[in-house]
TORROMAR-767039 format. One record per residue (C-alpha): x, y, z; residue in three letters; residue number from 1. Coordinates in steps of 0.5 Angstrom, whole numbers, always signed. Layout:
BEGIN
      px      py      pz   res     n
       X       Y       Z   ALA   NUM
...
***
This chain:
BEGIN
      px      py      pz   res     n
      +0      +0      +0   MET     1
      +3      +7      -2   VAL     2
      +2     +12      +4   ALA     3
      -3     +17      +2   GLY     4
      -3     +25      +4   LYS     5
      -6     +31      +3   VAL     6
      -4     +38      +4   THR     7
     -10     +42      +8   ILE     8
      -9     +50      +9   ASN     9
      -1     +49      +8   GLY    10
      +0     +43     +13   GLN    11
      +1     +36     +10   SER    12
      -4     +31     +13   THR    13
      -4     +23     +12   PRO    14
     -10     +20      +9   ILE    15
      -8     +12     +10   THR    16
     -12     +10     +16   ASP    17
     -19     +12     +14   VAL    18
     -25      +9     +11   PRO    19
     -24      +9      +3   LEU    20
     -31     +12      +2   HIS    21
     -30     +18      +7   THR    22
     -31     +25      +4   THR    23
     -27     +31      +4   ALA    24
     -32     +34      +8   LEU    25
     -32     +29     +13   ASP    26
     -25     +28     +13   PHE    27
     -24     +36     +14   LEU    28
     -29     +36     +20   ARG    29
     -26     +31     +24   TRP    30
     -20     +35     +24   ARG    31
     -23     +41     +27   GLY    32
     -24     +45     +20   LEU    33
     -32     +45     +22   THR    34
     -33     +52     +17   GLY    35
     -34     +46     +12   CYS    36
     -42     +44     +13   LYS    37
     -46     +39     +10   GLU    38
     -53     +42      +8   GLY    39
     -55     +37      +3   CYS    40
     -50     +32      +2   ALA    41
     -51     +32      -6   GLU    42
     -48     +38      -9   GLY    43
     -54     +43      -9   GLU    44
     -52     +48      -3   CYS    45
     -45     +49      -3   GLY    46
     -44     +50      +4   ALA    47
     -39     +45      +4   CYS    48
     -35     +49      -2   SER    49
     -27     +48      -1   VAL    50
     -21     +51      -6   LEU    51
     -17     +46      -9   ILE    52
     -10     +47     -13   ALA    53
     -11     +45     -21   ARG    54
      -8     +46     -27   PRO    55
      -9     +52     -30   GLY    56
     -11     +55     -37   LEU    57
      -8     +62     -37   SER    58
      -4     +61     -31   ALA    59
      +0     +55     -28   SER    60
      -5     +53     -23   THR    61
     -12     +56     -21   GLU    62
     -16     +55     -15   TRP    63
     -22     +51     -16   VAL    64
     -28     +51     -12   ALA    65
     -31     +44     -11   ILE    66
     -37     +41      -7   ASN    67
     -33     +37      -1   ALA    68
     -39     +33      +1   CYS    69
     -38     +29      -6   LEU    70
     -31     +28      -7   VAL    71
     -28     +22      -3   PRO    72
     -21     +24      +1   ILE    73
     -18     +19      -3   ALA    74
     -19     +22      -9   SER    75
     -15     +28      -7   LEU    76
      -9     +24      -5   ASP    77
      -3     +29      -6   GLY    78
      -7     +35      -8   GLN    79
      -8     +42      -4   GLU    80
     -14     +44      -1   ILE    81
     -16     +51      +2   VAL    82
     -22     +52      +7   THR    83
     -25     +58      +9   ALA    84
     -21     +57     +16   GLU    85
     -14     +57     +11   GLY    86
     -16     +64      +8   LEU    87
     -16     +68     +13   GLY    88
     -16     +69     +21   GLU    89
     -20     +73     +26   PRO    90
     -15     +79     +26   GLY    91
     -13     +79     +19   GLU    92
     -19     +77     +15   LEU    93
     -18     +75      +7   HIS    94
     -21     +81      +2   PRO    95
     -27     +76      +1   VAL    96
     -28     +75      +8   GLN    97
     -28     +82     +10   GLN    98
     -33     +84      +4   GLU    99
     -38     +80      +6   MET   100
     -37     +82     +13   ALA   101
     -38     +90     +11   ASP   102
     -44     +89      +7   ARG   103
     -48     +85     +11   GLY   104
     -47     +78      +7   GLY   105
     -48     +73     +13   SER   106
     -54     +72     +18   GLN   107
     -54     +65     +21   CYS   108
     -47     +64     +18   GLY   109
     -48     +56     +16   TYR   110
     -47     +58      +8   CYS   111
     -42     +63      +9   THR   112
     -36     +59      +9   PRO   113
     -38     +56      +3   GLY   114
     -40     +62      -1   PHE   115
     -33     +65      +2   ILE   116
     -29     +59      -2   CYS   117
     -33     +60      -8   SER   118
     -32     +67      -8   MET   119
     -25     +67      -7   ALA   120
     -24     +62     -13   ALA   121
     -27     +67     -17   GLU   122
     -23     +73     -14   TYR   123
     -17     +69     -16   TYR   124
     -19     +67     -23   ARG   125
     -13     +69     -27   PRO   126
     -17     +72     -33   ASP   127
     -22     +76     -29   ARG   128
     -21     +83     -31   ARG   129
     -26     +90     -30   PRO   130
     -31     +91     -35   ALA   131
     -28     +97     -39   GLY   132
     -32    +102     -44   GLY   133
     -39    +103     -46   SER   134
     -39     +96     -50   ASP   135
     -36     +92     -45   ALA   136
     -40     +94     -39   GLY   137
     -43     +90     -33   PRO   138
     -49     +86     -34   ASP   139
     -54     +83     -29   HIS   140
     -49     +76     -29   GLU   141
     -43     +80     -28   HIS   142
     -40     +86     -24   GLY   143
     -36     +92     -26   PRO   144
     -30     +88     -23   ASN   145
     -31     +82     -28   GLY   146
     -34     +78     -22   PHE   147
     -38     +72     -26   ASP   148
     -44     +71     -21   LEU   149
     -44     +64     -24   HIS   150
     -39     +62     -19   ALA   151
     -44     +63     -14   LEU   152
     -49     +59     -18   SER   153
     -48     +53     -13   GLY   154
     -49     +56      -7   ASN   155
     -55     +57      -3   LEU   156
     -57     +62      +2   CYS   157
     -64     +62      +6   ARG   158
     -64     +68     +11   CYS   159
     -59     +73      +8   THR   160
     -61     +74      +1   GLY   161
     -57     +75      -4   TYR   162
     -56     +82      -6   ARG   163
     -51     +84      +0   PRO   164
     -47     +77      -2   ILE   165
     -47     +80      -9   ARG   166
     -45     +87      -7   ASP   167
     -39     +84      -3   ALA   168
     -37     +80     -10   ALA   169
     -38     +86     -14   TYR   170
     -33     +90      -9   ALA   171
     -27     +86     -10   LEU   172
     -22     +89     -13   GLY   173
     -15     +85     -16   ALA   174
     -11     +81     -11   PRO   175
      -5     +85      -8   PRO   176
      +2     +83     -11   PRO   177
      +4     +80      -4   ASP   178
      -2     +75      -4   ASP   179
      +1     +69      -2   SER   180
      -5     +65      -6   PHE   181
      -5     +69     -12   ALA   182
      +3     +68     -12   GLU   183
      +1     +60     -12   ARG   184
      -2     +61     -19   LEU   185
      +5     +62     -22   SER   186
      +8     +55     -19   ALA   187
      +6     +48     -22   PRO   188
      +0     +45     -20   PRO   189
      +1     +38     -16   PRO   190
      +2     +32     -20   GLU   191
      -3     +27     -20   PRO   192
      -1     +22     -14   ALA   193
      +0     +14     -16   ALA   194
      -5     +12     -11   THR   195
      -6      +5      -7   GLN   196
     -10      +5      -1   LEU   197
     -13      +0      +3   ARG   198
     -18      -1      +9   HIS   199
     -22      -6     +11   GLU   200
     -21     -10      +5   GLY   201
     -23      -5      +1   ARG   202
     -19      -1      -5   SER   203
     -18      +6      -8   PHE   204
     -13      +6     -14   VAL   205
     -11     +12     -18   ARG   206
      -7      +9     -24   PRO   207
      -1     +12     -27   GLY   208
      -3     +11     -34   THR   209
      -9      +9     -39   LEU   210
      -6      +2     -40   ALA   211
      -5      +1     -32   ASP   212
     -13      +3     -32   ALA   213
     -15      -2     -37   VAL   214
     -11      -8     -34   ARG   215
     -14      -6     -27   LEU   216
     -21      -6     -30   LEU   217
     -20     -12     -34   HIS   218
     -18     -16     -27   ALA   219
     -23     -13     -23   ASP   220
     -29     -11     -28   PRO   221
     -34     -10     -22   ASP   222
     -29      -4     -20   ALA   223
     -33      +3     -20   VAL   224
     -30      +8     -24   LEU   225
     -30     +15     -21   VAL   226
     -28     +22     -24   ALA   227
     -31     +28     -21   GLY   228
     -35     +24     -16   SER   229
     -41     +28     -17   THR   230
     -46     +22     -19   ASP   231
     -42     +17     -14   TRP   232
     -42     +22      -8   GLY   233
     -49     +22      -8   VAL   234
     -50     +14      -8   GLU   235
     -45     +14      -3   VAL   236
     -48     +19      +2   ASN   237
     -56     +18      +1   LEU   238
     -56     +11      -1   ARG   239
     -50      +8      +3   GLY   240
     -47      +5      -3   THR   241
     -40      +2      -1   ARG   242
     -35      -1      -7   ALA   243
     -30      -6      -5   ALA   244
     -26      -3     -11   SER   245
     -25      +4     -14   VAL   246
     -21      +6     -19   ILE   247
     -20     +14     -20   ALA   248
     -19     +16     -27   ILE   249
     -20     +23     -27   ASP   250
     -12     +25     -28   ARG   251
     -10     +20     -33   LEU   252
      -7     +24     -38   PRO   253
      -9     +20     -44   GLU   254
     -17     +22     -42   LEU   255
     -15     +30     -41   ARG   256
     -14     +32     -48   GLY   257
     -18     +36     -53   LEU   258
     -16     +36     -60   VAL   259
     -19     +40     -66   ALA   260
     -17     +38     -73   ASP   261
     -21     +39     -80   GLY   262
     -25     +33     -79   ASP   263
     -27     +33     -71   ARG   264
     -26     +35     -64   ILE   265
     -24     +30     -59   GLU   266
     -25     +31     -52   ILE   267
     -22     +27     -47   GLY   268
     -27     +24     -42   ALA   269
     -24     +26     -36   ALA   270
     -24     +34     -37   LEU   271
     -28     +37     -33   THR   272
     -34     +41     -36   LEU   273
     -31     +47     -34   THR   274
     -24     +46     -37   GLU   275
     -28     +44     -43   ILE   276
     -32     +50     -44   GLU   277
     -26     +55     -43   ARG   278
     -22     +51     -48   ARG   279
     -27     +51     -53   LEU   280
     -29     +58     -52   ASP   281
     -35     +58     -55   GLY   282
     -33     +54     -62   SER   283
     -38     +49     -61   VAL   284
     -45     +53     -60   PRO   285
     -49     +48     -58   LEU   286
     -44     +46     -52   LEU   287
     -43     +53     -50   ALA   288
     -51     +53     -49   GLN   289
     -51     +47     -45   LEU   290
     -45     +49     -40   PHE   291
     -49     +54     -36   PRO   292
     -55     +50     -35   GLN   293
     -51     +44     -33   PHE   294
     -52     +44     -25   ALA   295
     -48     +49     -22   SER   296
     -41     +52     -23   ARG   297
     -39     +48     -17   LEU   298
     -41     +41     -20   ILE   299
     -38     +43     -27   ARG   300
     -31     +44     -24   ASN   301
     -31     +37     -22   GLY   302
     -36     +33     -27   ALA   303
     -34     +30     -34   THR   304
     -37     +28     -40   LEU   305
     -35     +21     -39   GLY   306
     -38     +20     -32   GLY   307
     -45     +24     -35   ASN   308
     -45     +19     -41   LEU   309
     -42     +13     -36   GLY   310
     -48     +13     -32   THR   311
     -53     +12     -37   GLY   312
     -58     +17     -34   SER   313
     -64     +18     -39   PRO   314
     -64     +25     -36   ILE   315
     -57     +27     -36   GLY   316
     -56     +34     -40   ASP   317
     -50     +32     -44   ALA   318
     -53     +26     -48   PRO   319
     -59     +30     -52   PRO   320
     -53     +35     -54   VAL   321
     -48     +30     -56   LEU   322
     -54     +26     -60   LEU   323
     -55     +32     -64   ALA   324
     -48     +33     -65   LEU   325
     -47     +26     -68   GLU   326
     -42     +25     -63   ALA   327
     -38     +18     -62   SER   328
     -35     +15     -56   LEU   329
     -28     +12     -56   VAL   330
     -28      +6     -51   LEU   331
     -22      +3     -49   ALA   332
     -20      -4     -46   SER   333
     -14      -9     -46   VAL   334
     -16     -11     -53   ASP   335
     -15      -4     -55   GLY   336
     -20      +2     -57   GLU   337
     -26      +2     -61   ARG   338
     -31      +8     -63   GLU   339
     -38      +7     -62   VAL   340
     -44     +12     -65   ALA   341
     -47     +15     -59   LEU   342
     -54     +14     -62   SER   343
     -52      +6     -62   ASP   344
     -49      +7     -55   TYR   345
     -55      +7     -50   PHE   346
     -59      +0     -50   THR   347
     -64      +1     -44   GLY   348
     -65      +4     -38   TYR   349
     -58      +6     -35   ARG   350
     -55      +1     -40   GLN   351
     -51      +1     -46   SER   352
     -46      -3     -50   VAL   353
     -40      -1     -46   ARG   354
     -37      -8     -43   ARG   355
     -35      -8     -36   PRO   356
     -28      -8     -37   ASP   357
     -28      -2     -42   GLU   358
     -28      +5     -40   LEU   359
     -30     +12     -44   ILE   360
     -23     +15     -47   LYS   361
     -26     +21     -51   ALA   362
     -32     +24     -54   VAL   363
     -31     +25     -62   ARG   364
     -35     +31     -65   ILE   365
     -35     +31     -73   PRO   366
     -34     +37     -77   LEU   367
     -37     +42     -80   PRO   368
     -42     +44     -75   LEU   369
     -49     +45     -76   ALA   370
     -51     +52     -77   ARG   371
     -57     +52     -73   LEU   372
     -56     +49     -66   ALA   373
     -60     +50     -60   ALA   374
     -61     +47     -53   PHE   375
     -67     +47     -49   HIS   376
     -68     +45     -42   LYS   377
     -74     +45     -39   ILE   378
     -74     +45     -31   ALA   379
     -77     +48     -25   LYS   380
     -71     +53     -24   ARG   381
     -67     +56     -29   ARG   382
     -60     +54     -26   PHE   383
     -58     +48     -22   ASP   384
     -64     +43     -23   ASP   385
     -65     +37     -26   ILE   386
     -69     +37     -33   SER   387
     -76     +35     -34   SER   388
     -74     +35     -41   VAL   389
     -68     +37     -45   ALA   390
     -67     +37     -53   ILE   391
     -61     +39     -57   GLY   392
     -62     +41     -64   PHE   393
     -57     +42     -70   ALA   394
     -60     +43     -77   LEU   395
     -57     +45     -83   ASP   396
     -61     +50     -87   VAL   397
     -59     +52     -94   GLU   398
     -63     +56     -99   ASP   399
     -68     +56     -94   ARG   400
     -69     +49     -94   VAL   401
     -67     +44     -88   VAL   402
     -62     +39     -91   LYS   403
     -60     +36     -85   ARG   404
     -63     +35     -78   ALA   405
     -61     +32     -72   ARG   406
     -65     +32     -65   ILE   407
     -63     +29     -59   GLY   408
     -68     +28     -53   LEU   409
     -67     +27     -46   GLY   410
     -72     +26     -40   GLY   411
     -78     +22     -45   VAL   412
     -76     +15     -45   ALA   413
     -72     +10     -41   ALA   414
     -65     +13     -45   MET   415
     -63     +19     -49   PRO   416
     -66     +18     -56   VAL   417
     -66     +21     -63   ARG   418
     -72     +24     -65   ALA   419
     -71     +20     -72   LEU   420
     -79     +21     -74   ALA   421
     -78     +29     -73   THR   422
     -71     +29     -77   GLU   423
     -75     +26     -83   ALA   424
     -81     +30     -82   ALA   425
     -76     +36     -83   LEU   426
     -71     +34     -88   GLU   427
     -72     +36     -95   GLY   428
     -77     +41     -93   ARG   429
     -77     +49     -93   PRO   430
     -76     +52     -86   TRP   431
     -82     +55     -86   THR   432
     -87     +56     -80   LEU   433
     -92     +51     -83   ALA   434
     -86     +46     -83   THR   435
     -84     +48     -76   ALA   436
     -91     +47     -74   GLN   437
     -92     +40     -78   ALA   438
     -86     +37     -75   ALA   439
     -87     +40     -68   ALA   440
     -93     +35     -68   GLU   441
     -89     +29     -70   VAL   442
     -84     +31     -64   LEU   443
     -89     +32     -59   GLY   444
     -90     +24     -60   GLY   445
     -83     +22     -60   GLU   446
     -81     +18     -54   GLY   447
     -85     +14     -49   THR   448
     -85     +20     -43   PRO   449
     -88     +18     -36   ILE   450
     -91     +21     -30   ASP   451
     -87     +23     -25   ASP   452
     -85     +28     -19   HIS   453
     -82     +33     -24   ARG   454
     -87     +33     -30   ALA   455
     -93     +29     -33   SER   456
     -92     +25     -39   ALA   457
     -97     +30     -43   ALA   458
     -93     +36     -40   TYR   459
     -87     +33     -43   ARG   460
     -90     +31     -50   ALA   461
     -93     +39     -50   ALA   462
     -86     +41     -49   MET   463
     -82     +37     -54   LEU   464
     -87     +40     -59   GLY   465
     -87     +47     -56   GLN   466
     -79     +47     -56   SER   467
     -79     +46     -64   LEU   468
     -84     +52     -65   ARG   469
     -79     +56     -60   LYS   470
     -73     +54     -65   LEU   471
     -77     +57     -71   TYR   472
     -79     +63     -67   ALA   473
     -72     +65     -65   GLU   474
     -68     +64     -72   SER   475
     -70     +70     -76   PRO   476
     -64     +69     -80   GLU   477
     -67     +63     -83   GLU   478
     -74     +65     -83   VAL   479
     -76     +67     -90   PRO   480
     -78     +75     -91   ALA   481
***
């Protein structure tokens, strides 16, 4: 067994003698760092937010906020964690803490440490810049200091109200030159640790290479694969699931690439959604529409496309978009790699063609992209909610005729599906209101929606049809004069 350790607020701490399902939240609280709170145990409230040092895009290292309630402490072996206690002290508050205090951003204080950590991650974002010029002024989601309110989208406050918290966020300037956390960004991030932990007959392993990972999976196909743990952590916390064997693949270099050539874009399955969003920088408009609506920033800082597809959930937000993009998956095992079209990947409720000894290595998106694309998510909240229905549209319209249509659906069947009948009803027809209305009727009959606590089957069917009418109404550049 390789001894594990994690750096917490600058102090090296061993993690060898703890149950391997122990979350970072529980591990921190056991050591007296009780600013980190459990509010929901499923990554929806942000009371447990902490900072971790991760590889950066515009700096060597970036401080990233994650939900400590979901991540097993074993997965942070060799990593650096900063909690609210590590940012400042009672007699010398951190600038984020000071602004929250000065502007009345806390009442009961339960959620405050989580807000502090999420706010600090945005405070130290290397490319945060004040808005300047009449054409680049702040909007309702960004402050004059460049603060992105989506950084706090995963933090809930039930008593203070959000205005003073927003005021504190918008009052933050740039970190001073001698700020130790800002200085840390110029140093290399911690390398992924080769982890081999055992406790009471259970094992947690982080292999160093993809070849090692598939060998382990071949030898133990029942092992649980984890990356960001945003889904697995809920199973552990709320359902008491305990795995005999866990293989962490979140830092495998072979799963963390993003390459675009003339024919396709290949996205590593272990890149976080935040990393993908920033690296693509809007170059795939359909994904750019998806990301802000996918859970919260805290979740996106850990969640991966590989994990979202690997669970096989019929209500995942990524599959409808990737189906519309005609994506395929690269599956890896000891036998090599194979490519499977996503439209052929799902076979039933949380079932797929992926064998137990295979893992998802990458997602491939063919180029060129459709010119008319949209992601519609129907949920009870605008952000940080589970979809009742999700629809991805990708249409090629030339000379006002639909040459090609691809539509992905989530939440209306036992698995994500393509709206094949609707695609056929659109292709070869003029892009007119009459065509959209007729195809909307077809779309309303796609899938096999059910009644549940999120929505009725009738509502889901109605939203499918309405989504196509909305697509037409919001694409004036394609509408005949």
